[in-house]
C-alpha positions as CSV (number, residue, x, y, z in Angstrom):
1,M,0.0,0.0,0.0
2,M,1.5,3.3,-1.1
3,R,0.9,6.6,0.7
4,K,0.1,9.7,-1.2
5,P,2.7,12.5,-1.0
6,G,2.1,14.8,1.9
7,E,-0.3,12.4,3.6
8,G,1.7,12.2,6.9
9,T,2.0,16.0,7.1
10,V,-1.8,16.4,7.9
11,L,-1.2,14.7,11.3
12,L,1.5,17.3,12.0
13,L,-0.9,20.0,11.1
14,L,-3.4,18.7,13.6
15,V,-1.1,19.5,16.5
16,A,0.4,22.7,15.1
17,G,-1.9,25.1,17.0
18,F,-1.3,23.6,20.4
19,T,2.4,23.2,19.7
20,L,2.5,26.9,19.0
21,W,0.5,27.5,22.3
22,G,3.1,25.4,24.2
23,I,6.0,27.3,22.8
24,A,4.2,30.6,23.7
25,F,3.6,29.3,27.2
26,V,7.3,28.5,27.8
27,Q,8.4,31.8,26.2
28,L,6.0,33.9,28.3
29,Y,6.9,32.3,31.6
30,T,10.6,32.4,30.7
31,F,10.4,36.1,30.1
32,Q,8.4,36.5,33.3
33,A,11.1,34.7,35.3
34,I,14.0,36.6,33.6
35,G,12.2,39.9,34.1
36,C,11.6,39.2,37.8
37,R,15.2,38.2,38.3
38,L,16.6,41.3,36.4
39,G,14.2,43.7,38.1
40,W,12.2,44.7,35.1
41,D,9.2,45.1,37.3
42,G,10.8,48.1,38.9
43,I,11.6,49.9,35.7
44,G,8.6,52.2,35.0
45,I,7.8,53.2,31.4
46,A,4.5,55.1,31.9
47,G,3.0,55.3,35.3
48,A,2.4,51.8,36.6
49,F,3.2,50.2,33.2
50,T,6.6,48.6,33.7
51,L,9.2,47.2,31.4
52,Q,8.2,43.7,32.6
53,R,4.6,44.3,31.7
54,A,5.6,45.8,28.3
55,V,7.6,42.7,27.4
56,L,4.9,40.3,28.5
57,V,2.1,42.3,26.7
58,L,4.2,42.6,23.5
59,S,4.9,38.9,23.6
60,F,1.3,38.1,24.2
61,I,0.2,40.2,21.2
62,L,2.9,38.7,18.9
63,W,1.9,35.1,19.9
64,L,-1.8,35.9,19.2
65,A,-0.7,37.2,15.7
66,A,1.3,34.0,15.2
67,H,-1.8,31.9,16.1
68,L,-4.0,33.9,13.7
69,A,-1.4,33.5,10.9
70,L,-1.3,29.8,11.5
71,W,-5.1,29.6,11.4
72,Q,-5.1,31.6,8.1
73,W,-2.5,29.4,6.6
74,L,-4.4,26.2,7.7
75,R,-7.7,27.7,6.3
76,G,-5.9,28.0,2.9
77,R,-4.8,24.4,3.1
78,E,-8.3,23.4,4.2
79,E,-9.7,24.9,1.0
80,M,-7.2,23.0,-1.1
81,G,-8.0,19.8,0.8
82,A,-11.7,20.4,0.5
83,Q,-11.5,19.6,-3.2
84,E,-10.4,16.1,-2.2
85,G,-12.9,15.8,0.6
86,D,-10.3,15.7,3.3
87,T,-11.7,16.6,6.7
88,L,-8.4,16.5,8.5
89,H,-7.5,19.9,7.1
90,R,-10.7,21.3,8.5
91,A,-9.9,19.6,11.9
92,A,-6.4,21.2,11.9
93,A,-7.9,24.6,11.3
94,D,-10.5,24.1,14.0
95,L,-7.8,23.0,16.4
96,A,-5.8,26.1,15.6
97,V,-8.9,28.2,16.6
98,A,-9.1,26.2,19.8
99,A,-5.4,26.9,20.5
100,F,-6.0,30.6,19.9
101,G,-8.9,30.6,22.4
102,A,-6.6,28.8,24.9
103,A,-3.9,31.4,24.4
104,V,-6.3,34.2,25.0
105,F,-7.8,32.5,28.1
106,C,-4.4,31.5,29.6
107,F,-2.3,34.5,28.8
108,F,-4.7,37.5,28.9
109,A,-3.8,37.9,32.6
110,V,-0.5,39.6,31.6
111,F,-2.5,42.8,31.4
112,W,-3.3,43.0,35.1
113,L,-1.6,40.3,37.3
114,S,1.5,41.2,39.2
115,P,4.4,39.5,37.4
116,C,6.6,39.2,40.4
117,L,5.8,38.4,44.0
């Protein structure tokens, strides 16, 4: 039995969204720990807005943009796969949306929670 070219890549696409979420999770918490260690929470930029919060908020926004770019790319692949009736492309795009929602839910607190105790 021969596999079609690119058949195995669909399985990788299924986990792409939550893989991106996992990388974002590690990066945000790494920046949080580094910022606390280096005292970024004490460097004010504008009022109570500190360097630590600026780095975390900027990272959060960039990761959301990456999630949206991944979703857009997967939607394009889904449309190509729809010609062949392949539902795995749609599932990959739907899982990317779920990963975006998880990112918003988990990381939105960078706007108000104290980064360092």
